Structure formats: structure tokens, C-alpha cells
py3Dmol code that shows the C-alpha trace and the ligand (Angstrom):
import py3Dmol

protein = """\
ATOM      1  CA  UNK A   1     -46.167 -14.124 -23.637  1.00  0.00           C
ATOM      2  CA  UNK A   2     -44.097 -14.073 -26.816  1.00  0.00           C
ATOM      3  CA  UNK A   3     -43.774 -17.872 -26.804  1.00  0.00           C
ATOM      4  CA  UNK A   4     -45.392 -18.393 -30.212  1.00  0.00           C
ATOM      5  CA  UNK A   5     -42.639 -16.382 -31.915  1.00  0.00           C
ATOM      6  CA  UNK A   6     -39.064 -17.392 -32.416  1.00  0.00           C
ATOM      7  CA  UNK A   7     -36.706 -14.646 -31.358  1.00  0.00           C
ATOM      8  CA  UNK A   8     -33.358 -13.319 -32.510  1.00  0.00           C
ATOM      9  CA  UNK A   9     -31.051 -12.070 -29.757  1.00  0.00           C
ATOM     10  CA  UNK A  10     -28.930  -9.005 -30.427  1.00  0.00           C
ATOM     11  CA  UNK A  11     -26.967  -7.495 -27.543  1.00  0.00           C
ATOM     12  CA  UNK A  12     -29.098  -9.385 -25.050  1.00  0.00           C
ATOM     13  CA  UNK A  13     -32.396  -8.116 -26.470  1.00  0.00           C
ATOM     14  CA  UNK A  14     -34.694 -10.720 -28.026  1.00  0.00           C
ATOM     15  CA  UNK A  15     -36.410  -9.473 -31.175  1.00  0.00           C
ATOM     16  CA  UNK A  16     -39.489 -11.353 -32.275  1.00  0.00           C
ATOM     17  CA  UNK A  17     -39.313 -12.759 -35.774  1.00  0.00           C
ATOM     18  CA  UNK A  18     -42.554 -11.776 -37.462  1.00  0.00           C
ATOM     19  CA  UNK A  19     -44.120  -9.489 -40.056  1.00  0.00           C
ATOM     20  CA  UNK A  20     -46.332  -6.469 -39.501  1.00  0.00           C
ATOM     21  CA  UNK A  21     -49.355  -8.408 -40.679  1.00  0.00           C
ATOM     22  CA  UNK A  22     -48.466 -11.494 -38.638  1.00  0.00           C
ATOM     23  CA  UNK A  23     -47.955  -9.465 -35.485  1.00  0.00           C
ATOM     24  CA  UNK A  24     -51.288  -7.686 -35.885  1.00  0.00           C
ATOM     25  CA  UNK A  25     -53.216 -10.891 -36.541  1.00  0.00           C
ATOM     26  CA  UNK A  26     -51.469 -13.149 -34.032  1.00  0.00           C
ATOM     27  CA  UNK A  27     -51.030 -10.700 -31.202  1.00  0.00           C
ATOM     28  CA  UNK A  28     -52.617  -7.268 -31.403  1.00  0.00           C
ATOM     29  CA  UNK A  29     -56.116  -8.108 -32.628  1.00  0.00           C
ATOM     30  CA  UNK A  30     -56.595 -11.095 -30.271  1.00  0.00           C
ATOM     31  CA  UNK A  31     -55.152  -9.137 -27.315  1.00  0.00           C
ATOM     32  CA  UNK A  32     -57.626  -6.306 -27.915  1.00  0.00           C
ATOM     33  CA  UNK A  33     -60.491  -8.737 -28.288  1.00  0.00           C
ATOM     34  CA  UNK A  34     -59.658 -10.607 -25.077  1.00  0.00           C
ATOM     35  CA  UNK A  35     -58.719  -7.460 -23.142  1.00  0.00           C
ATOM     36  CA  UNK A  36     -55.213  -8.771 -22.494  1.00  0.00           C
ATOM     37  CA  UNK A  37     -52.477  -6.476 -21.349  1.00  0.00           C
ATOM     38  CA  UNK A  38     -49.146  -6.199 -23.109  1.00  0.00           C
ATOM     39  CA  UNK A  39     -46.014  -4.074 -23.279  1.00  0.00           C
ATOM     40  CA  UNK A  40     -44.447  -3.620 -26.700  1.00  0.00           C
ATOM     41  CA  UNK A  41     -41.020  -2.146 -27.368  1.00  0.00           C
ATOM     42  CA  UNK A  42     -39.900  -1.007 -30.808  1.00  0.00           C
ATOM     43  CA  UNK A  43     -36.113  -0.860 -30.924  1.00  0.00           C
ATOM     44  CA  UNK A  44     -33.579   0.442 -33.435  1.00  0.00           C
ATOM     45  CA  UNK A  45     -29.743   0.319 -33.277  1.00  0.00           C
ATOM     46  CA  UNK A  46     -29.478   3.547 -31.311  1.00  0.00           C
ATOM     47  CA  UNK A  47     -31.983   2.171 -28.849  1.00  0.00           C
ATOM     48  CA  UNK A  48     -29.843  -0.969 -28.418  1.00  0.00           C
ATOM     49  CA  UNK A  49     -26.735   1.122 -27.857  1.00  0.00           C
ATOM     50  CA  UNK A  50     -28.630   2.954 -25.118  1.00  0.00           C
ATOM     51  CA  UNK A  51     -29.488  -0.354 -23.409  1.00  0.00           C
ATOM     52  CA  UNK A  52     -25.772  -1.114 -23.374  1.00  0.00           C
ATOM     53  CA  UNK A  53     -25.039   2.119 -21.509  1.00  0.00           C
ATOM     54  CA  UNK A  54     -28.055   1.979 -19.188  1.00  0.00           C
ATOM     55  CA  UNK A  55     -28.570  -1.353 -17.370  1.00  0.00           C
ATOM     56  CA  UNK A  56     -31.856  -0.267 -15.752  1.00  0.00           C
ATOM     57  CA  UNK A  57     -33.261   0.565 -19.172  1.00  0.00           C
ATOM     58  CA  UNK A  58     -31.991  -2.754 -20.517  1.00  0.00           C
ATOM     59  CA  UNK A  59     -33.809  -4.618 -17.732  1.00  0.00           C
ATOM     60  CA  UNK A  60     -37.054  -2.793 -18.588  1.00  0.00           C
ATOM     61  CA  UNK A  61     -36.701  -3.666 -22.270  1.00  0.00           C
ATOM     62  CA  UNK A  62     -35.977  -7.299 -21.382  1.00  0.00           C
ATOM     63  CA  UNK A  63     -39.153  -7.378 -19.295  1.00  0.00           C
ATOM     64  CA  UNK A  64     -41.364  -6.284 -22.221  1.00  0.00           C
ATOM     65  CA  UNK A  65     -43.689  -8.843 -23.775  1.00  0.00           C
ATOM     66  CA  UNK A  66     -42.562  -8.130 -27.334  1.00  0.00           C
ATOM     67  CA  UNK A  67     -39.573  -6.346 -28.845  1.00  0.00           C
ATOM     68  CA  UNK A  68     -40.013  -5.418 -32.504  1.00  0.00           C
ATOM     69  CA  UNK A  69     -37.184  -4.614 -34.940  1.00  0.00           C
ATOM     70  CA  UNK A  70     -37.916  -0.962 -35.695  1.00  0.00           C
ATOM     71  CA  UNK A  71     -34.996  -0.126 -37.918  1.00  0.00           C
ATOM     72  CA  UNK A  72     -33.367  -1.587 -40.966  1.00  0.00           C
ATOM     73  CA  UNK A  73     -30.091  -1.610 -39.014  1.00  0.00           C
ATOM     74  CA  UNK A  74     -31.492  -4.346 -36.753  1.00  0.00           C
ATOM     75  CA  UNK A  75     -32.704  -6.390 -39.729  1.00  0.00           C
ATOM     76  CA  UNK A  76     -29.303  -6.032 -41.433  1.00  0.00           C
ATOM     77  CA  UNK A  77     -27.430  -7.004 -38.279  1.00  0.00           C
ATOM     78  CA  UNK A  78     -29.641 -10.083 -37.808  1.00  0.00           C
ATOM     79  CA  UNK A  79     -28.996 -11.059 -41.444  1.00  0.00           C
ATOM     80  CA  UNK A  80     -25.286 -10.667 -41.198  1.00  0.00           C
ATOM     81  CA  UNK A  81     -25.192 -12.689 -38.004  1.00  0.00           C
ATOM     82  CA  UNK A  82     -26.857 -15.543 -39.866  1.00  0.00           C
ATOM     83  CA  UNK A  83     -30.129 -15.314 -37.890  1.00  0.00           C
ATOM     84  CA  UNK A  84     -32.356 -13.336 -40.257  1.00  0.00           C
ATOM     85  CA  UNK A  85     -35.528 -11.566 -39.224  1.00  0.00           C
ATOM     86  CA  UNK A  86     -38.478 -11.599 -41.636  1.00  0.00           C
ATOM     87  CA  UNK A  87     -38.894  -7.835 -41.835  1.00  0.00           C
ATOM     88  CA  UNK A  88     -38.644  -4.524 -40.103  1.00  0.00           C
ATOM     89  CA  UNK A  89     -41.786  -3.853 -38.045  1.00  0.00           C
ATOM     90  CA  UNK A  90     -41.925  -0.188 -37.108  1.00  0.00           C
ATOM     91  CA  UNK A  91     -43.717   1.435 -34.205  1.00  0.00           C
ATOM     92  CA  UNK A  92     -45.176   3.913 -36.667  1.00  0.00           C
ATOM     93  CA  UNK A  93     -46.729   1.195 -38.844  1.00  0.00           C
ATOM     94  CA  UNK A  94     -48.010  -0.821 -35.872  1.00  0.00           C
ATOM     95  CA  UNK A  95     -49.602   2.274 -34.343  1.00  0.00           C
ATOM     96  CA  UNK A  96     -51.313   3.277 -37.601  1.00  0.00           C
ATOM     97  CA  UNK A  97     -52.722  -0.231 -38.080  1.00  0.00           C
ATOM     98  CA  UNK A  98     -53.923  -0.254 -34.472  1.00  0.00           C
ATOM     99  CA  UNK A  99     -55.651   3.120 -34.936  1.00  0.00           C
ATOM    100  CA  UNK A 100     -57.462   1.831 -38.011  1.00  0.00           C
ATOM    101  CA  UNK A 101     -58.523  -1.331 -36.182  1.00  0.00           C
ATOM    102  CA  UNK A 102     -59.550   0.651 -33.092  1.00  0.00           C
ATOM    103  CA  UNK A 103     -61.743   2.960 -35.179  1.00  0.00           C
ATOM    104  CA  UNK A 104     -63.445  -0.013 -36.816  1.00  0.00           C
ATOM    105  CA  UNK A 105     -64.031  -1.890 -33.570  1.00  0.00           C
ATOM    106  CA  UNK A 106     -64.698   0.796 -30.989  1.00  0.00           C
ATOM    107  CA  UNK A 107     -61.447   0.475 -29.002  1.00  0.00           C
ATOM    108  CA  UNK A 108     -60.372   3.453 -26.923  1.00  0.00           C
ATOM    109  CA  UNK A 109     -56.990   5.067 -27.557  1.00  0.00           C
ATOM    110  CA  UNK A 110     -54.954   7.330 -25.265  1.00  0.00           C
ATOM    111  CA  UNK A 111     -52.179   9.486 -26.777  1.00  0.00           C
ATOM    112  CA  UNK A 112     -49.318  10.451 -24.428  1.00  0.00           C
ATOM    113  CA  UNK A 113     -46.320  12.490 -25.485  1.00  0.00           C
ATOM    114  CA  UNK A 114     -44.757  14.995 -27.898  1.00  0.00           C
ATOM    115  CA  UNK A 115     -45.238  18.757 -27.755  1.00  0.00           C
ATOM    116  CA  UNK A 116     -48.751  20.072 -27.131  1.00  0.00           C
ATOM    117  CA  UNK A 117     -48.887  21.192 -30.767  1.00  0.00           C
ATOM    118  CA  UNK A 118     -47.792  17.810 -32.192  1.00  0.00           C
ATOM    119  CA  UNK A 119     -50.000  15.866 -29.806  1.00  0.00           C
ATOM    120  CA  UNK A 120     -53.083  17.941 -30.580  1.00  0.00           C
ATOM    121  CA  UNK A 121     -52.534  17.824 -34.351  1.00  0.00           C
ATOM    122  CA  UNK A 122     -51.717  14.106 -34.290  1.00  0.00           C
ATOM    123  CA  UNK A 123     -54.987  13.341 -32.500  1.00  0.00           C
ATOM    124  CA  UNK A 124     -56.939  15.669 -34.782  1.00  0.00           C
ATOM    125  CA  UNK A 125     -55.455  14.082 -37.915  1.00  0.00           C
ATOM    126  CA  UNK A 126     -56.026  10.564 -36.558  1.00  0.00           C
ATOM    127  CA  UNK A 127     -59.719  11.347 -36.001  1.00  0.00           C
ATOM    128  CA  UNK A 128     -60.001  12.585 -39.586  1.00  0.00           C
ATOM    129  CA  UNK A 129     -58.085   9.679 -41.062  1.00  0.00           C
ATOM    130  CA  UNK A 130     -59.794   6.965 -38.998  1.00  0.00           C
ATOM    131  CA  UNK A 131     -63.461   7.993 -38.730  1.00  0.00           C
ATOM    132  CA  UNK A 132     -65.157   6.711 -35.589  1.00  0.00           C
ATOM    133  CA  UNK A 133     -61.911   6.643 -33.598  1.00  0.00           C
ATOM    134  CA  UNK A 134     -62.596   6.918 -29.867  1.00  0.00           C
ATOM    135  CA  UNK A 135     -59.996   9.106 -28.177  1.00  0.00           C
ATOM    136  CA  UNK A 136     -59.876   8.066 -24.509  1.00  0.00           C
ATOM    137  CA  UNK A 137     -57.671  11.075 -23.835  1.00  0.00           C
ATOM    138  CA  UNK A 138     -54.449  12.845 -24.666  1.00  0.00           C
ATOM    139  CA  UNK A 139     -51.539  14.431 -22.803  1.00  0.00           C
ATOM    140  CA  UNK A 140     -48.505  16.222 -24.157  1.00  0.00           C
ATOM    141  CA  UNK A 141     -45.106  14.922 -23.079  1.00  0.00           C
ATOM    142  CA  UNK A 142     -43.730  18.065 -21.489  1.00  0.00           C
ATOM    143  CA  UNK A 143     -45.935  18.200 -18.404  1.00  0.00           C
ATOM    144  CA  UNK A 144     -45.190  15.860 -15.496  1.00  0.00           C
ATOM    145  CA  UNK A 145     -46.543  12.725 -17.114  1.00  0.00           C
ATOM    146  CA  UNK A 146     -45.217  10.620 -14.212  1.00  0.00           C
ATOM    147  CA  UNK A 147     -47.263  12.502 -11.599  1.00  0.00           C
ATOM    148  CA  UNK A 148     -50.098  10.770  -9.773  1.00  0.00           C
ATOM    149  CA  UNK A 149     -52.700  13.141 -11.265  1.00  0.00           C
ATOM    150  CA  UNK A 150     -51.622  12.566 -14.825  1.00  0.00           C
ATOM    151  CA  UNK A 151     -51.291   8.795 -14.488  1.00  0.00           C
ATOM    152  CA  UNK A 152     -54.657   8.528 -12.710  1.00  0.00           C
ATOM    153  CA  UNK A 153     -56.255  10.398 -15.610  1.00  0.00           C
ATOM    154  CA  UNK A 154     -54.989   7.774 -18.053  1.00  0.00           C
ATOM    155  CA  UNK A 155     -56.119   4.907 -15.779  1.00  0.00           C
ATOM    156  CA  UNK A 156     -59.604   6.442 -15.378  1.00  0.00           C
ATOM    157  CA  UNK A 157     -60.043   6.713 -19.145  1.00  0.00           C
ATOM    158  CA  UNK A 158     -59.933   2.874 -19.415  1.00  0.00           C
ATOM    159  CA  UNK A 159     -57.967   2.791 -22.660  1.00  0.00           C
ATOM    160  CA  UNK A 160     -57.568  -0.281 -24.823  1.00  0.00           C
ATOM    161  CA  UNK A 161     -54.464   1.163 -26.469  1.00  0.00           C
ATOM    162  CA  UNK A 162     -51.935   3.564 -24.978  1.00  0.00           C
ATOM    163  CA  UNK A 163     -49.515   5.149 -27.456  1.00  0.00           C
ATOM    164  CA  UNK A 164     -46.565   6.559 -25.507  1.00  0.00           C
ATOM    165  CA  UNK A 165     -44.414   9.023 -27.469  1.00  0.00           C
ATOM    166  CA  UNK A 166     -41.958  10.346 -24.879  1.00  0.00           C
ATOM    167  CA  UNK A 167     -38.748   9.260 -26.642  1.00  0.00           C
ATOM    168  CA  UNK A 168     -36.813   6.113 -25.817  1.00  0.00           C
ATOM    169  CA  UNK A 169     -36.052   5.370 -22.161  1.00  0.00           C
ATOM    170  CA  UNK A 170     -38.696   7.801 -20.856  1.00  0.00           C
ATOM    171  CA  UNK A 171     -41.566   6.094 -22.704  1.00  0.00           C
ATOM    172  CA  UNK A 172     -40.495   2.576 -21.688  1.00  0.00           C
ATOM    173  CA  UNK A 173     -40.035   3.761 -18.092  1.00  0.00           C
ATOM    174  CA  UNK A 174     -43.541   5.278 -18.115  1.00  0.00           C
ATOM    175  CA  UNK A 175     -45.037   1.996 -19.291  1.00  0.00           C
ATOM    176  CA  UNK A 176     -42.983  -0.093 -16.867  1.00  0.00           C
ATOM    177  CA  UNK A 177     -43.880   2.133 -13.903  1.00  0.00           C
ATOM    178  CA  UNK A 178     -47.587   2.272 -14.619  1.00  0.00           C
ATOM    179  CA  UNK A 179     -48.779  -0.789 -16.514  1.00  0.00           C
ATOM    180  CA  UNK A 180     -49.745  -2.656 -13.315  1.00  0.00           C
ATOM    181  CA  UNK A 181     -52.380  -0.029 -12.587  1.00  0.00           C
ATOM    182  CA  UNK A 182     -54.391  -0.979 -15.664  1.00  0.00           C
ATOM    183  CA  UNK A 183     -56.694  -3.995 -16.069  1.00  0.00           C
ATOM    184  CA  UNK A 184     -56.162  -4.202 -19.832  1.00  0.00           C
ATOM    185  CA  UNK A 185     -54.450  -2.448 -22.698  1.00  0.00           C
ATOM    186  CA  UNK A 186     -51.765  -2.525 -25.340  1.00  0.00           C
ATOM    187  CA  UNK A 187     -48.913  -0.245 -24.242  1.00  0.00           C
ATOM    188  CA  UNK A 188     -46.385   0.706 -26.883  1.00  0.00           C
ATOM    189  CA  UNK A 189     -43.528   3.214 -27.032  1.00  0.00           C
ATOM    190  CA  UNK A 190     -43.754   4.994 -30.381  1.00  0.00           C
ATOM    191  CA  UNK A 191     -40.950   7.604 -30.343  1.00  0.00           C
ATOM    192  CA  UNK A 192     -41.478  10.408 -32.855  1.00  0.00           C
ATOM    193  CA  UNK A 193     -44.740   8.986 -34.284  1.00  0.00           C
ATOM    194  CA  UNK A 194     -46.922  11.949 -33.220  1.00  0.00           C
ATOM    195  CA  UNK A 195     -44.500  14.400 -34.838  1.00  0.00           C
ATOM    196  CA  UNK A 196     -45.038  12.554 -38.122  1.00  0.00           C
ATOM    197  CA  UNK A 197     -48.811  12.160 -37.628  1.00  0.00           C
ATOM    198  CA  UNK A 198     -49.100  15.872 -36.892  1.00  0.00           C
ATOM    199  CA  UNK A 199     -47.277  16.779 -40.103  1.00  0.00           C
ATOM    200  CA  UNK A 200     -44.582  18.618 -38.103  1.00  0.00           C
ATOM    201  CA  UNK A 201     -41.972  16.095 -39.303  1.00  0.00           C
ATOM    202  CA  UNK A 202     -42.187  14.347 -42.662  1.00  0.00           C
ATOM    203  CA  UNK A 203     -41.656  10.604 -42.819  1.00  0.00           C
ATOM    204  CA  UNK A 204     -39.102   9.544 -45.418  1.00  0.00           C
ATOM    205  CA  UNK A 205     -40.612   8.731 -48.827  1.00  0.00           C
ATOM    206  CA  UNK A 206     -40.695   5.036 -49.777  1.00  0.00           C
ATOM    207  CA  UNK A 207     -37.698   5.345 -52.106  1.00  0.00           C
ATOM    208  CA  UNK A 208     -35.525   6.664 -49.281  1.00  0.00           C
ATOM    209  CA  UNK A 209     -36.755   3.830 -47.038  1.00  0.00           C
ATOM    210  CA  UNK A 210     -36.038   1.264 -49.779  1.00  0.00           C
ATOM    211  CA  UNK A 211     -32.536   2.679 -50.204  1.00  0.00           C
ATOM    212  CA  UNK A 212     -32.125   2.397 -46.410  1.00  0.00           C
ATOM    213  CA  UNK A 213     -31.600   6.141 -46.161  1.00  0.00           C
ATOM    214  CA  UNK A 214     -34.448   6.948 -43.785  1.00  0.00           C
ATOM    215  CA  UNK A 215     -31.901   8.021 -41.148  1.00  0.00           C
ATOM    216  CA  UNK A 216     -30.430  10.587 -43.586  1.00  0.00           C
ATOM    217  CA  UNK A 217     -33.865  12.007 -44.441  1.00  0.00           C
ATOM    218  CA  UNK A 218     -34.551  12.458 -40.760  1.00  0.00           C
ATOM    219  CA  UNK A 219     -31.119  13.931 -40.112  1.00  0.00           C
ATOM    220  CA  UNK A 220     -31.717  16.584 -42.778  1.00  0.00           C
ATOM    221  CA  UNK A 221     -34.938  17.617 -41.004  1.00  0.00           C
ATOM    222  CA  UNK A 222     -33.435  17.416 -37.505  1.00  0.00           C
ATOM    223  CA  UNK A 223     -29.644  17.993 -37.699  1.00  0.00           C
ATOM    224  CA  UNK A 224     -29.374  17.691 -33.919  1.00  0.00           C
ATOM    225  CA  UNK A 225     -29.875  13.951 -34.389  1.00  0.00           C
ATOM    226  CA  UNK A 226     -26.275  13.605 -35.558  1.00  0.00           C
ATOM    227  CA  UNK A 227     -25.189  12.065 -32.227  1.00  0.00           C
ATOM    228  CA  UNK A 228     -27.882   9.430 -32.629  1.00  0.00           C
ATOM    229  CA  UNK A 229     -26.757   8.633 -36.156  1.00  0.00           C
ATOM    230  CA  UNK A 230     -23.234   8.196 -34.852  1.00  0.00           C
ATOM    231  CA  UNK A 231     -24.571   5.740 -32.267  1.00  0.00           C
ATOM    232  CA  UNK A 232     -26.163   3.753 -35.086  1.00  0.00           C
ATOM    233  CA  UNK A 233     -22.870   3.720 -37.000  1.00  0.00           C
ATOM    234  CA  UNK A 234     -21.104   2.571 -33.841  1.00  0.00           C
ATOM    235  CA  UNK A 235     -23.640  -0.253 -33.503  1.00  0.00           C
ATOM    236  CA  UNK A 236     -22.884  -1.498 -37.012  1.00  0.00           C
ATOM    237  CA  UNK A 237     -19.128  -1.308 -36.579  1.00  0.00           C
ATOM    238  CA  UNK A 238     -19.181  -2.806 -33.114  1.00  0.00           C
ATOM    239  CA  UNK A 239     -21.825  -5.404 -33.471  1.00  0.00           C
ATOM    240  CA  UNK A 240     -21.578  -6.838 -36.928  1.00  0.00           C
ATOM    241  CA  UNK A 241     -18.258  -8.697 -37.024  1.00  0.00           C
ATOM    242  CA  UNK A 242     -15.846  -7.468 -39.673  1.00  0.00           C
ATOM    243  CA  UNK A 243     -15.595 -10.961 -41.122  1.00  0.00           C
ATOM    244  CA  UNK A 244     -19.341 -10.995 -41.835  1.00  0.00           C
ATOM    245  CA  UNK A 245     -19.196  -7.598 -43.465  1.00  0.00           C
ATOM    246  CA  UNK A 246     -16.301  -8.665 -45.700  1.00  0.00           C
ATOM    247  CA  UNK A 247     -17.948 -12.006 -46.563  1.00  0.00           C
ATOM    248  CA  UNK A 248     -21.171 -10.210 -47.444  1.00  0.00           C
ATOM    249  CA  UNK A 249     -19.405  -7.701 -49.647  1.00  0.00           C
ATOM    250  CA  UNK A 250     -17.626 -10.478 -51.571  1.00  0.00           C
ATOM    251  CA  UNK A 251     -20.657 -12.708 -51.892  1.00  0.00           C
ATOM    252  CA  UNK A 252     -22.596  -9.741 -53.298  1.00  0.00           C
ATOM    253  CA  UNK A 253     -19.835  -9.083 -55.826  1.00  0.00           C
ATOM    254  CA  UNK A 254     -19.663 -12.695 -56.948  1.00  0.00           C
ATOM    255  CA  UNK A 255     -23.405 -12.755 -57.516  1.00  0.00           C
ATOM    256  CA  UNK A 256     -23.282  -9.718 -59.813  1.00  0.00           C
TER     257      UNK A 256
END
"""
ligand_1 = """\
25
UDP
N -40.720 13.923 -26.005
C -41.649 14.212 -25.014
N -41.203 14.565 -23.777
C -39.879 14.665 -23.476
C -38.938 14.333 -24.495
C -39.393 13.958 -25.746
O -42.837 14.125 -25.246
O -39.546 15.001 -22.352
C -41.206 13.572 -27.329
C -40.667 14.431 -28.460
O -41.402 15.637 -28.549
C -40.856 13.534 -29.661
C -40.667 12.128 -29.040
O -40.769 12.273 -27.647
O -42.160 13.651 -30.159
C -39.276 11.557 -29.281
O -39.127 11.288 -30.573
P -37.804 10.592 -31.101
O -37.998 10.361 -32.532
O -36.619 11.372 -30.669
O -37.902 9.217 -30.367
P -36.765 8.258 -29.856
O -35.899 7.973 -31.038
O -36.066 8.973 -28.752
O -37.564 7.091 -29.368
"""
view = py3Dmol.view(width=600, height=400)
view.addModel(protein, "pdb")
view.setStyle({"model": 0}, {"cartoon": {"style": "trace"}})
view.addModel(ligand_1, "xyz")
view.setStyle({"model": 1}, {"stick": {}})
view.zoomTo()
view.show()
């Protein structure tokens, strides 16, 4: 399905080389219009490290239609390996653009995941921000979202877009297990997106993102993420060969 994109492989996962705008125009909008079905993964370094440790998860990610580089660490690694990606395309940004488009075109959106409080506030805020948005349904992520009853409820709602915010592994497994039951729909794992949409977690300001310090901003709000940050550091050390890091450092110095 991703044949019209070139891809960049990192640790056996093929990232599509596109921009947010390009992905929306070439893939999302046409897929919604033609009622196609697709499975989108948004992966960061910590996500890749998890695929290394969990072969079943890796196989699910490899079976997705599109894997987007959701993390500056992926873009940096691709650069340093000499196979650059055009830009970071985050699950948060893709989901917000899809919500706007859905509200304008009458597409139905189902929201699965996060705490009941975050889920409810995220949906409420989305309806305020994107007037006309049709909410096919919502479910928090702490009930048994894999149960027949819960899955059947999502299927019955005939969604065009299913945002799955159950955290990595669980959200991709939910999509993989259930996508065949739907006739159409864009299925995307969006991690902590509802926590941000609800206002319970603040997204890093643009300056922090530009300085590539988004991970630090998040760590300050959720110190328990330290293990995840260490996984990201391990990814950089392990994956980007030392020689590339040294070369890059020197070429930067000689340019200044
Ligand atoms: N979550 C959930 N059910 C669970 C575990 C997690 O709904 O059993 C939610 C959690 O409340 C949060 C999101 O999944 O809203 C995970 O966000 P995170 O940023 O940790 O995503 P990840 O980096 O794991 O993809």
C-alpha cells in the first residue's frame, strides 16, 4: 500500500519518507474519500527499541501499511546513516489534521484509550475545536478494550477514523487484532495524544521542539518516563555508528 513512498529502513522497520502535508494529501484524504482501510504506525526511538525486544510486536509493526517517523531521534538517525527523511511526522499532528478534515467532511471518528478523564476531555475539546465533528464513539483505555462487547461497539459505530491511544504495543495489537472486522477506516496508534488534547499533559512549546528537547519537557511532567528516555539514549548510542557521530561533529565544526 505504501508503494508510492520511498522508505528508509532502521532496525528492520521501514519509515515512509514524506511530509505531514504530503501524507495527508497523498494518503489520508484519498483513503477517507474512497473508504479504504489502512493501519498507520507512528514510531519513535523507544518504540524501535521495543520492537527489538519483542519479535511479535515487530511483526505487527512490519505488517502496517505506513510507519511514520514520530520522533526527532528517528530523523536524526536517518540523517546520520546517510538516508535522510524529509521531516518528522508525528501521530499528534496527523490526528489533529484528520480531526479537522473529518469535521469539515462529515467523517466519523472513534476515540479509544487513555483514562476516562483524559478521553472524555479530549473528545469534548475536539468537538469545541473542530465544530461539526461527528464522534462515532469513545472508550477509555482501562476497561477491557479487547473484549468482544467493546470491539463490537466500535465496529457497529462504522467509524471512518479510529484513534487508538493505548500506549505502544497495546494500541498496535488492538489494531492488528481487530482491523479485519471493519469494512473501512483509518486506524492509527496515537500514544499520549488524548492526554495532550485533554489538557492533562502539556505538549512541549515550539522552542523546546526546535531545540530537540521535547523528551526533556515530557520527562519533567512525567518523571516516571526516565526508563523510556534511557531507551532512546541507548538507541542513539547503539544504532548510529560512532564514526558517523564523529564525522558529523567535525563537519559541523568546520562549517562554523
Ligand atoms: N493507556 C491506556 N491503557 C493502558 C495503558 C495506557 O489507555 O492500559 C494510555 C495512557 O493513559 C496514555 C497512553 O495510553 O494516554 C500512552 O501514552 P504514552 O505517551 O505513554 O504512549 P506510548 O509512548 O507508550 O505510545
